[in-house]
ROROMAR-783402 format. One record per residue (C-alpha): residue number from 0; x, y, z. Coordinates in Angstrom, 1 decimal, always signed. Layout:
BEGIN
 kelo      x      y      z
  NUM      X      Y      Z
...
This chain:
BEGIN
 kelo      x      y      z
    0  +31.0  +29.9 -147.1
    1  +31.7  +30.8 -143.5
    2  +31.0  +34.5 -144.0
    3  +27.3  +35.2 -143.9
    4  +27.5  +38.7 -145.2
    5  +28.1  +37.9 -148.9
    6  +26.7  +39.1 -152.2
    7  +27.0  +38.0 -155.7
    8  +29.7  +39.3 -158.0
    9  +27.5  +41.1 -160.5
   10  +29.2  +44.2 -161.9
   11  +32.7  +44.7 -163.4
   12  +33.4  +47.1 -160.5
   13  +32.5  +44.4 -158.0
   14  +34.8  +42.0 -159.7
   15  +37.7  +44.4 -160.0
   16  +37.4  +45.4 -156.4
   17  +37.3  +41.7 -155.3
   18  +40.2  +40.6 -157.4
   19  +42.2  +43.6 -156.1
   20  +41.7  +42.5 -152.5
   21  +42.3  +38.8 -153.4
   22  +45.6  +39.5 -155.0
   23  +46.5  +41.8 -152.2
   24  +45.7  +39.0 -149.7
   25  +48.1  +36.6 -151.6
   26  +50.8  +39.2 -151.4
   27  +50.2  +39.7 -147.7
   28  +50.3  +36.0 -147.0
   29  +53.7  +35.8 -148.8
   30  +54.9  +38.7 -146.7
   31  +53.8  +37.0 -143.5
   32  +55.6  +33.8 -144.4
   33  +58.7  +35.6 -145.5
   34  +58.8  +37.6 -142.2
   35  +58.1  +34.6 -140.1
   36  +54.9  +36.1 -138.7
   37  +52.9  +32.9 -139.1
   38  +52.6  +31.2 -135.7
   39  +54.9  +28.2 -135.4
   40  +53.8  +27.0 -131.9
   41  +51.8  +25.9 -130.0
   42  +50.0  +23.7 -132.4
   43  +46.2  +23.4 -132.0
   44  +43.3  +21.2 -133.0
   45  +39.6  +22.0 -133.7
   46  +36.6  +20.5 -135.2
   47  +33.2  +21.2 -136.9
   48  +30.3  +18.8 -136.2
   49  +27.5  +18.6 -138.8
   50  +24.4  +16.8 -137.7
   51  +20.9  +15.8 -138.9
   52  +17.5  +16.7 -137.5
   53  +14.7  +14.1 -137.7
   54  +11.1  +13.8 -136.5
   55   +9.4  +11.0 -134.5
   56   +9.2   +9.0 -137.8
   57  +13.0   +9.3 -138.1
   58  +12.5  +11.3 -141.3
   59  +14.2  +14.7 -142.0
   60  +12.8  +17.6 -140.0
   61  +13.1  +20.9 -141.8
   62  +13.3  +23.2 -138.7
   63  +16.9  +24.1 -138.5
   64  +16.4  +27.9 -138.3
   65  +13.7  +27.5 -135.7
   66  +15.9  +25.3 -133.6
   67  +19.0  +27.5 -134.1
   68  +17.1  +30.5 -132.7
   69  +16.1  +28.5 -129.6
   70  +19.6  +27.2 -129.0
   71  +20.9  +30.8 -129.2
   72  +24.6  +29.9 -129.1
   73  +27.2  +31.2 -131.5
   74  +28.9  +27.8 -131.6
   75  +26.0  +26.6 -133.8
   76  +25.3  +27.7 -137.3
   77  +23.3  +26.7 -140.4
   78  +24.0  +24.3 -143.2
   79  +22.6  +24.4 -146.8
   80  +19.8  +21.9 -146.0
   81  +17.2  +23.0 -143.5
   82  +17.3  +19.7 -141.7
   83  +21.0  +20.0 -140.8
   84  +23.0  +22.2 -138.4
   85  +26.7  +22.6 -137.6
   86  +28.5  +22.9 -134.3
   87  +31.8  +24.8 -134.3
   88  +34.0  +23.6 -131.4
   89  +36.7  +25.7 -129.7
   90  +40.3  +25.2 -130.5
   91  +42.5  +23.3 -128.1
   92  +46.3  +23.2 -127.7
   93  +47.6  +19.9 -129.0
   94  +48.9  +17.8 -126.1
   95  +48.0  +16.3 -122.7
   96  +44.2  +15.6 -122.6
   97  +43.2  +17.8 -125.5
   98  +41.1  +15.1 -127.2
   99  +39.1  +14.1 -124.1
  100  +38.5  +17.8 -123.5
  101  +37.3  +18.3 -127.0
  102  +35.1  +15.2 -126.6
  103  +33.7  +16.6 -123.4
  104  +32.9  +19.9 -125.1
  105  +31.3  +18.2 -128.1
  106  +29.0  +16.1 -125.9
  107  +28.1  +19.1 -123.8
  108  +27.0  +21.2 -126.7
  109  +25.2  +18.4 -128.4
  110  +23.3  +17.6 -125.1
  111  +22.3  +21.2 -125.0
  112  +21.0  +21.1 -128.5
  113  +19.2  +17.7 -127.9
  114  +17.3  +19.0 -124.8
  115  +16.0  +22.0 -126.8
  116  +15.3  +19.9 -129.8
  117  +13.3  +17.4 -127.7
  118  +10.8  +20.2 -126.8
  119  +10.0  +20.4 -130.5
  120   +9.9  +16.6 -131.0
  121  +13.1  +16.8 -132.9
  122  +15.9  +14.2 -132.6
  123  +19.6  +14.8 -133.5
  124  +21.5  +12.1 -135.4
  125  +25.2  +11.9 -136.4
  126  +25.7  +10.1 -139.7
  127  +27.5  +10.7 -143.0
  128  +24.3  +10.4 -145.0
  129  +20.9  +10.0 -143.2
  130  +19.6   +6.5 -144.2
  131  +16.0   +7.7 -144.3
  132  +16.6  +10.5 -146.8
  133  +14.6  +10.4 -150.0
  134  +14.7  +12.4 -153.2
  135  +11.8  +14.5 -151.9
  136  +14.1  +16.0 -149.3
  137  +16.6  +17.6 -151.7
  138  +14.5  +20.1 -153.6
  139  +15.2  +23.9 -153.4
  140  +12.3  +24.1 -151.0
  141  +14.6  +22.3 -148.5
  142  +17.3  +25.0 -148.8
  143  +17.9  +27.0 -145.6
  144  +16.5  +30.4 -146.0
  145  +19.8  +32.2 -145.8
  146  +20.8  +34.5 -148.7
  147  +24.3  +33.1 -149.2
  148  +23.0  +29.6 -150.0
  149  +20.7  +30.9 -152.8
  150  +23.6  +33.0 -154.1
  151  +25.8  +30.0 -154.3
  152  +23.1  +27.8 -155.8
  153  +22.4  +30.4 -158.5
  154  +26.1  +30.8 -159.2
  155  +26.8  +27.1 -159.5
  156  +23.7  +26.6 -161.8
  157  +24.7  +29.5 -164.0
  158  +28.2  +28.2 -164.3
  159  +27.1  +24.7 -165.3
  160  +24.1  +25.8 -167.4
  161  +22.5  +22.4 -167.2
  162  +21.2  +19.9 -164.6
  163  +23.6  +18.1 -162.3
  164  +24.1  +14.6 -163.5
  165  +24.6  +12.2 -160.6
  166  +25.8   +8.7 -161.4
  167  +27.1   +6.5 -158.6
  168  +27.6   +2.8 -159.0
  169  +28.1   +0.4 -156.1
  170  +26.1   -2.7 -155.3
  171  +23.1   -0.7 -156.5
  172  +23.2   +2.1 -159.0
  173  +22.0   +5.7 -158.7
  174  +21.2   +7.7 -161.8
  175  +19.7  +11.1 -161.2
  176  +19.4  +14.4 -162.9
  177  +19.0  +17.3 -160.4
  178  +18.4  +21.0 -160.9
  179  +20.2  +22.4 -157.9
  180  +23.2  +22.0 -155.5
  181  +20.9  +20.6 -152.8
  182  +22.2  +17.1 -153.2
  183  +25.3  +18.5 -151.4
  184  +23.0  +18.9 -148.3
  185  +22.8  +15.1 -148.0
  186  +26.3  +15.0 -146.7
  187  +27.2  +15.6 -143.1
  188  +30.8  +15.4 -141.9
  189  +33.1  +15.8 -138.9
  190  +35.6  +18.2 -140.2
  191  +38.9  +18.1 -138.3
  192  +41.4  +20.9 -138.1
  193  +45.2  +20.6 -137.4
  194  +47.4  +23.7 -137.1
  195  +50.9  +23.1 -138.5
  196  +54.3  +24.8 -138.5
  197  +54.7  +26.9 -141.7
  198  +58.3  +25.8 -142.1
  199  +57.5  +22.2 -143.2
  200  +53.8  +22.8 -144.0
  201  +53.9  +21.7 -147.7
  202  +55.7  +18.4 -146.9
  203  +53.2  +17.7 -144.2
  204  +50.3  +18.6 -146.5
  205  +51.6  +16.0 -149.0
  206  +51.8  +13.5 -146.1
  207  +48.1  +14.3 -145.3
  208  +47.3  +13.3 -148.9
  209  +49.3  +10.1 -148.7
  210  +47.5   +8.8 -145.6
  211  +44.0   +9.9 -146.6
  212  +43.0   +6.6 -148.1
  213  +44.0   +4.3 -145.2
  214  +42.5   +6.7 -142.6
  215  +39.2   +7.0 -144.5
  216  +38.9   +3.2 -144.8
  217  +38.6   +2.8 -141.1
  218  +36.1   +5.6 -140.7
  219  +33.5   +5.1 -143.5
  220  +29.9   +5.6 -142.4
  221  +27.8   +6.6 -145.5
  222  +26.9   +3.5 -147.6
  223  +23.2   +4.3 -148.3
  224  +21.7   +7.1 -150.3
  225  +17.9   +7.1 -151.2
  226  +17.7   +3.5 -150.2
  227  +20.5   +2.5 -152.6
  228  +23.6   +0.7 -151.4
  229  +26.5   +2.5 -153.0
  230  +30.0   +3.2 -151.8
  231  +31.3   +2.6 -148.3
  232  +31.7   +6.4 -148.1
  233  +29.2   +7.6 -150.7
  234  +29.7  +11.2 -149.6
  235  +33.0  +11.3 -151.6
  236  +31.2  +10.6 -154.9
  237  +28.1  +12.6 -154.1
  238  +29.8  +15.8 -153.0
  239  +32.1  +15.7 -156.0
  240  +29.2  +15.4 -158.5
  241  +26.6  +17.6 -156.7
  242  +28.5  +20.9 -157.0
  243  +30.4  +20.1 -160.2
  244  +30.4  +23.3 -162.2
  245  +31.9  +21.6 -165.3
  246  +29.3  +21.2 -168.1
  247  +29.5  +18.0 -170.1
  248  +30.5  +18.4 -173.8
  249  +31.8  +16.4 -176.7
  250  +35.2  +17.6 -175.9
  251  +37.4  +15.8 -173.4
  252  +37.1  +17.8 -170.2
  253  +40.5  +18.4 -168.5
  254  +39.2  +20.8 -165.9
  255  +39.4  +19.9 -162.2
  256  +36.3  +19.7 -160.1
  257  +35.8  +22.2 -157.2
  258  +35.5  +19.1 -155.0
  259  +38.8  +17.2 -155.6
  260  +41.6  +15.2 -154.2
  261  +43.9  +17.0 -156.5
  262  +45.9  +15.9 -159.5
  263  +49.5  +16.0 -158.2
  264  +51.8  +16.6 -155.2
  265  +52.3  +20.1 -154.0
  266  +55.9  +21.2 -154.8
  267  +55.9  +24.9 -154.3
  268  +55.2  +27.3 -151.4
  269  +52.2  +27.5 -149.2
  270  +50.8  +30.4 -151.2
  271  +51.2  +28.3 -154.4
  272  +48.4  +26.1 -153.1
  273  +46.1  +29.1 -152.9
  274  +47.4  +30.5 -156.2
  275  +46.6  +27.2 -157.9
  276  +43.0  +27.3 -156.7
  277  +42.6  +31.0 -157.7
  278  +43.9  +30.1 -161.1
  279  +41.5  +27.2 -161.6
  280  +38.3  +28.5 -160.1
  281  +36.6  +31.8 -160.5
  282  +35.0  +33.6 -157.6
  283  +31.2  +33.7 -157.3
  284  +30.8  +35.9 -154.2
  285  +32.1  +39.1 -152.6
  286  +31.8  +40.9 -149.3
  287  +32.5  +44.3 -147.9
  288  +36.2  +45.1 -147.6
  289  +37.5  +47.9 -145.4
  290  +41.2  +47.3 -145.0
  291  +44.2  +46.7 -147.3
  292  +46.0  +43.5 -146.1
  293  +49.4  +44.6 -147.2
  294  +49.1  +48.0 -145.5
  295  +48.0  +46.2 -142.3
  296  +51.1  +44.1 -142.2
  297  +53.2  +47.3 -142.7
  298  +51.5  +48.7 -139.7
  299  +52.2  +45.6 -137.6
  300  +48.6  +44.5 -137.7
  301  +47.3  +41.0 -138.5
  302  +45.0  +40.8 -141.5
  303  +42.1  +38.4 -141.8
  304  +42.6  +37.9 -145.6
  305  +38.9  +38.0 -146.1
  306  +38.9  +37.9 -149.9
  307  +41.2  +34.9 -149.8
  308  +39.1  +33.1 -147.2
  309  +36.0  +33.8 -149.2
  310  +37.4  +32.2 -152.3
  311  +38.8  +29.4 -150.3
  312  +35.3  +28.7 -149.0
  313  +34.0  +27.9 -152.5
  314  +36.8  +25.4 -153.3
  315  +36.5  +22.0 -151.6
  316  +39.7  +19.8 -151.7
  317  +39.3  +16.8 -149.3
  318  +42.4  +18.2 -147.5
  319  +42.0  +22.0 -147.5
  320  +44.6  +24.5 -146.5
  321  +43.1  +27.2 -144.3
  322  +44.4  +30.5 -142.9
  323  +43.2  +31.9 -139.6
  324  +43.9  +34.3 -136.9
  325  +43.8  +33.5 -133.2
  326  +44.6  +35.8 -130.3
  327  +45.9  +38.2 -132.9
  328  +48.4  +35.7 -134.4
  329  +48.0  +34.3 -137.9
  330  +48.2  +30.5 -138.4
  331  +47.9  +27.8 -141.1
  332  +46.1  +24.6 -140.7
  333  +44.8  +21.6 -142.7
  334  +41.1  +21.0 -142.7
  335  +40.3  +17.3 -143.1
  336  +37.0  +17.2 -144.9
  337  +36.6  +13.5 -145.9
  338  +35.6  +12.0 -142.5
  339  +31.9  +11.5 -142.1
  340  +29.8  +12.4 -139.1
  341  +29.1   +9.7 -136.5
  342  +28.5   +6.9 -135.7
  343  +29.1   +8.3 -132.2
  344  +31.1  +11.2 -130.7
  345  +33.5   +8.6 -129.3
  346  +34.1   +7.2 -132.8
  347  +34.6  +10.8 -134.1
  348  +37.2  +11.8 -131.5
  349  +39.0   +8.5 -132.1
  350  +39.1   +9.2 -135.8
  351  +40.5  +12.6 -135.1
  352  +43.2  +11.3 -132.8
  353  +44.1   +8.6 -135.3
  354  +44.6  +11.1 -138.1
  355  +46.5  +13.6 -135.9
  356  +48.7  +10.9 -134.5
  357  +49.7   +9.7 -137.9
  358  +50.3  +13.3 -139.0
  359  +52.6  +13.9 -136.0
  360  +54.2  +10.5 -136.2
  361  +55.5  +10.6 -139.7
  362  +58.8   +8.6 -139.8
  363  +61.8  +10.2 -141.3
  364  +61.8   +7.8 -144.3
  365  +58.5   +9.3 -145.4
  366  +59.9  +12.9 -145.6
  367  +59.6  +14.4 -149.0
  368  +57.0  +11.7 -149.9
  369  +56.4  +13.5 -153.2
  370  +59.9  +12.4 -154.4
  371  +59.2   +8.7 -153.5
  372  +55.6   +7.9 -154.4
  373  +53.5   +8.3 -157.5
  374  +50.6  +10.6 -156.7
  375  +48.2   +8.5 -158.8
  376  +48.8   +5.6 -156.4
  377  +47.8   +7.8 -153.5
  378  +44.7   +9.1 -155.3
  379  +43.7   +5.6 -156.2
  380  +44.1   +4.5 -152.6
  381  +41.7   +7.3 -151.6
  382  +38.9   +6.5 -154.0
  383  +39.3   +2.8 -153.4
  384  +38.9   +3.4 -149.7
  385  +35.7   +5.4 -150.4
  386  +34.3   +2.6 -152.5
  387  +35.3   -0.4 -150.4
  388  +36.1   +0.8 -146.9
  389  +37.9   -1.9 -144.8
  390  +37.9   -4.3 -147.8
  391  +40.4   -2.0 -149.6
  392  +43.8   -3.3 -150.7
  393  +46.2   -0.3 -150.8
  394  +49.3   +0.3 -152.8
  395  +51.7   +1.5 -150.1
  396  +55.4   +2.0 -150.2
  397  +55.8   +0.0 -153.4
  398  +53.6   -3.0 -152.6
  399  +50.0   -4.1 -152.1
  400  +48.8   -4.5 -148.6
  401  +45.4   -5.1 -147.0
  402  +43.8   -2.3 -145.0
  403  +43.8   -4.4 -141.9
  404  +47.5   -5.1 -142.1
  405  +48.4   -1.6 -143.0
  406  +46.3   +0.0 -140.2
  407  +47.1   -2.4 -137.4
  408  +50.8   -3.1 -138.1
  409  +52.0   +0.3 -139.3
  410  +49.7   +3.2 -138.9
  411  +48.3   +2.6 -135.4
  412  +51.8   +2.2 -133.9
  413  +52.8   +5.3 -135.9
  414  +49.8   +7.2 -134.4
  415  +50.8   +6.2 -130.8
  416  +54.4   +7.5 -131.4
  417  +53.1  +10.8 -132.9
  418  +50.7  +11.4 -130.0
  419  +53.4  +10.7 -127.4
  420  +55.7  +13.0 -129.3
  421  +53.4  +16.0 -128.8
  422  +52.6  +15.1 -125.2
  423  +49.2  +13.5 -125.4
  424  +48.6  +11.5 -122.2
  425  +48.9   +7.7 -122.6
  426  +45.5   +7.3 -121.0
  427  +43.8   +9.4 -123.8
  428  +45.9   +7.8 -126.5
  429  +45.1   +4.2 -125.4
  430  +41.3   +4.9 -124.9
  431  +40.7   +6.4 -128.3
  432  +43.0   +4.4 -130.4
  433  +41.6   +1.2 -128.9
  434  +38.3   +2.3 -130.4
  435  +39.9   +2.5 -133.8
  436  +41.6   -0.8 -133.3
  437  +38.4   -2.6 -132.3
  438  +36.6   -1.1 -135.3
  439  +39.3   -2.4 -137.7
  440  +38.9   -5.9 -136.2
  441  +35.1   -5.7 -136.1
  442  +32.6   -3.4 -137.8
  443  +32.9   +0.2 -138.8
  444  +29.8   +2.4 -139.4
  445  +29.3   +1.4 -143.1
  446  +29.6   -2.3 -142.4
  447  +27.0   -2.1 -139.6
  448  +24.6   -0.1 -141.8
  449  +25.0   -2.4 -144.8
  450  +24.6   -5.7 -142.9
  451  +21.5   -4.6 -141.1
  452  +19.9   -2.9 -144.1
  453  +20.3   -6.1 -146.2
  454  +18.7   -8.0 -143.3
  455  +15.8   -5.6 -143.1
  456  +15.1   -5.7 -146.8
  457  +14.3   -9.4 -146.5
  458  +11.2   -8.6 -144.5
  459  +10.4   -5.0 -145.3
  460   +9.9   -2.7 -148.3
  461  +12.8   -0.2 -148.9
  462  +11.2   +2.9 -147.4
  463  +10.3   +1.2 -144.1
  464  +13.7   -0.5 -143.9
  465  +15.3   +3.0 -144.2
  466  +13.3   +4.3 -141.3
  467  +13.9   +1.3 -139.1
  468  +17.6   +1.4 -139.8
  469  +17.7   +5.1 -138.8
  470  +15.7   +4.5 -135.7
  471  +18.0   +1.8 -134.5
  472  +21.1   +3.8 -135.3
  473  +19.7   +6.6 -133.2
  474  +19.0   +4.3 -130.3
  475  +22.5   +2.9 -130.3
  476  +24.1   +6.3 -130.8
  477  +22.3   +7.6 -127.8
  478  +23.8   +4.9 -125.6
  479  +27.2   +6.2 -126.6
  480  +29.1   +2.9 -127.2
  481  +31.4   +2.9 -130.2
  482  +30.1   +1.2 -133.3
  483  +32.5   -1.7 -133.0
  484  +30.3   -3.1 -130.2
  485  +26.9   -2.5 -131.8
  486  +25.1   -5.8 -132.2
  487  +23.2   -6.8 -135.3
  488  +19.4   -6.1 -135.3
  489  +16.9   -8.9 -134.6
  490  +13.2   -9.1 -135.4
  491  +12.4   -8.4 -131.7
  492  +14.1   -5.0 -131.6
  493  +13.8   -3.8 -135.2
  494  +11.7   -0.9 -134.3
  495  +10.3   +1.0 -131.3
  496   +8.2   +3.5 -133.2
  497   +4.8   +3.2 -134.9
  498   +5.2   +4.2 -138.5
  499   +2.5   +6.4 -140.1
  500   +2.1   +4.3 -143.2
  501   +1.8   +5.8 -146.6
  502   +1.8   +4.3 -150.0
  503   +5.6   +4.6 -150.2
  504   +6.0   +2.1 -147.4
  505   +4.2   -0.7 -149.2
  506   +4.6   +0.0 -153.0
  507   +6.9   -2.0 -155.2
  508   +9.4   +0.1 -157.1
  509  +11.1   -2.7 -159.0
  510   +8.2   -3.2 -161.4
  511   +7.9   -4.7 -164.8
  512   +6.3   -2.4 -167.3
  513   +5.6   -2.6 -171.1
  514   +5.4   -0.3 -174.1
  515   +2.1   +0.2 -175.9
  516   +3.7   -1.3 -179.0
  517   +4.6   -4.6 -177.2
  518   +2.7   -7.7 -178.2
  519   +0.1   -9.3 -176.0
  520   +2.0  -12.6 -176.3
  521   +5.0  -11.0 -174.7
  522   +2.9   -9.6 -171.9
  523   +1.3  -13.0 -171.3
  524   +4.7  -14.7 -170.9
  525   +6.1  -12.0 -168.6
  526   +3.1  -12.3 -166.4
  527   +3.4  -16.1 -166.3
  528   +7.2  -16.0 -165.8
  529   +7.1  -13.4 -163.0
  530   +3.7  -14.4 -161.5
  531   +2.3  -10.9 -161.8
  532   -1.2   -9.7 -162.6
  533   -0.8   -6.1 -163.4
  534   +1.6   -4.3 -165.8
  535   +1.8   -0.5 -166.3
  536   +2.2   +0.8 -169.8
  537   +4.7   +3.6 -170.1
  538   +6.5   +5.6 -172.7
  539  +10.2   +6.3 -173.0
  540   +9.9   +9.2 -170.5
  541   +8.4   +6.8 -167.9
  542   +5.1   +8.6 -168.2
  543   +2.1   +6.4 -167.4
  544   -0.1   +5.7 -170.5
  545   -2.3   +2.9 -169.3
  546   -2.6   -0.4 -167.4
  547   -3.0   -3.9 -168.6
  548   -4.2   -6.7 -166.2
  549   -4.2  -10.5 -166.3
  550   -8.0  -10.3 -166.8
  551   -7.5   -8.2 -169.9
  552   -5.0  -10.7 -171.4
  553   -7.1  -13.7 -170.4
  554  -10.1  -12.2 -172.1
  555   -8.1  -11.6 -175.2
  556   -6.9  -15.2 -175.3
  557  -10.5  -16.5 -175.4
  558  -11.5  -14.3 -178.3
  559  -12.2  -16.5 -181.3
  560  -11.1  -13.8 -183.6
  561   -8.0  -11.8 -182.5
  562   -8.1   -8.5 -184.4
  563   -5.0   -7.0 -182.9
  564   -1.9   -8.1 -180.9
  565   -0.6   -4.9 -179.3
  566   -0.8   -3.7 -175.8
  567   -2.0   -0.2 -176.9
  568   -5.2   -1.7 -178.3
  569   -6.0   -3.6 -175.1
  570   -4.8   -1.5 -172.2
  571   -7.1   +0.6 -170.0
  572   -6.3   +4.3 -170.2
  573   -8.9   +5.5 -167.7
  574   -6.9   +4.5 -164.7
  575   -6.9   +5.6 -161.0
  576   -3.5   +6.5 -159.5
  577   -2.1   +7.6 -156.2
  578   +1.0   +9.6 -155.0
  579   +3.7   +8.0 -152.9
  580   +2.7   +9.9 -149.7
  581   -1.0   +9.1 -149.9
  582   -2.1   +7.4 -146.6
  583   -2.5   +3.6 -147.2
  584   -6.1   +3.8 -145.8
  585   -7.0   +6.2 -148.6
  586   -5.3   +4.0 -151.2
  587   -7.1   +0.9 -149.9
  588  -10.5   +2.6 -149.9
  589   -9.9   +3.7 -153.5
  590   -9.3   +0.1 -154.6
  591  -12.4   -1.1 -152.8
  592  -14.6   +1.7 -154.1
  593  -13.5   +1.1 -157.7
  594  -13.2   -2.7 -157.4
  595   -9.6   -2.6 -158.8
  596   -6.7   -4.8 -158.0
  597   -3.8   -2.3 -158.4
  598   -2.9   +1.3 -158.1
  599   +0.0   +2.8 -160.1
  600   +2.0   +5.3 -158.1
  601   +3.0   +8.4 -160.0
  602   +5.0  +11.6 -159.5
  603   +4.6  +14.3 -162.1
  604   +2.7  +11.7 -164.2
  605   +5.8   +9.5 -164.2
  606   +5.5   +6.0 -162.9
  607   +7.5   +5.3 -159.7
  608   +5.8   +2.3 -158.2
  609   +2.8   +0.0 -158.0
  610   +0.5   -1.1 -155.2
  611   -1.6   -4.3 -155.4
  612   -4.1   -5.9 -152.9
  613   -1.3   -8.2 -151.6
  614   +0.7   -5.1 -150.4
  615   -1.8   -4.1 -147.7
  616   -0.8   -6.7 -145.2
  617   +0.9   -4.1 -143.0
């Protein structure tokens, strides 16, 4: 998706031309590897920083194109959601103070963006999933107005031919049908690139797979989605499901998702990795091709392999093999896609150094890891890390071991050795790896978010708690201290902004409702048991049919002759409702004007909440 000048593959001629260039690129890559044209050294690192835009209420601000125009810097580019942007950093030669230099550049460009954003009352936040996001922020109207995103959305929808079914179960549970790929836009990551020598590339790729779970466990930062506490790194589940082109059926689906950890070790050549993806996943897009890659190699020119890169941009393994050209020389690298954005730039660079250090510090006994370990153990480690973060127990080298023991006793020392091996300065290595060590012994991003969110929910409704959490995360992020030293929130410093209260801030979403065929006796007992005075009446589609109150039930009880015993006969159907973003002053006035004690909250005539007089104590 990196190439903006793309079009849909519509005609047979388009497809034939694209496939011709794609196969030509594969042949060209084989030729470059065979002729030792791929650069072996120096090795380099690079990164992509995705970030969120919020307004003064710490809610998503859909002004990415407007801000991008004002920033006017090619390092910045769009993301699929119009409240996200991406910063592409320069590449640095691996060694000496490359990580602190990368950190310095990252902060410099973000500061530039922040200053321009501040003029528009926009704030920039680094986080895997913005805690204040709601379902209203993931409609197609929130898609960035760039043609390639609509092309991809249409292609994924056409391939699936039904809504995307999202089901993520953690402490809470998210069940959601969605009609576009826009849920992918909830995810923001810090994508890390490491160039590797082509001679032992495949073995090092397998090593990258082997260490993914333990590395992720120390870096999780995305535990909350739409106010639900899900996985420590919810991005892993959400991204996989949000662009899954596989349609459900009564047949057992053996196909692999476009977002995947993979099903087995890589055992062939570098091009076999690309060939596997081409075999599994069809292309959606094309672009304008002017040169034949094989002919370019024969003429001693370096091809960009545009067809291959375009296909590679629509397949999303968590460790993705990438081809590139720098200073006229072709190179191969691994793109680590599973690390979230945030909580601070210091944490992100520390994550990167930790990963690169382990990659470079692989002991000899872990060479040809694919011959020693079962891939399913490695894959299980990865998804357990995404679910449980630092609470994960890993199956490592034939035995179970806690994340703390594995990270502190084996992987951190390994990272130090790897960094020293490639010439990283001890000062840099000690500074950044200490951040990781402190996080392992204390809190990572997910742990901080979860502990404080649970605390906020004791005194606030969900929507307000999401905003307060985001506001405080922003404040601490701006101070620049790593997340391991962030303190827990207290009532005195919960919020420094004045919320513009709407019904969503005060409504109850965990409500007891009844069916019109339910008996009055059942309603009476539920009201007594739960100490509630109003119960909405809904059908199986959650559409609001009526409302029954304690006064209605009480009046029925005192009737000498009870002619019926069903909710449908007693409920009021002429009811006044509000929407979730109605100002609370308007809602309060409605209740006073009509002398009613409750207001059902509806969206598309479906019940999503309830407001009573007791909820207005804001």
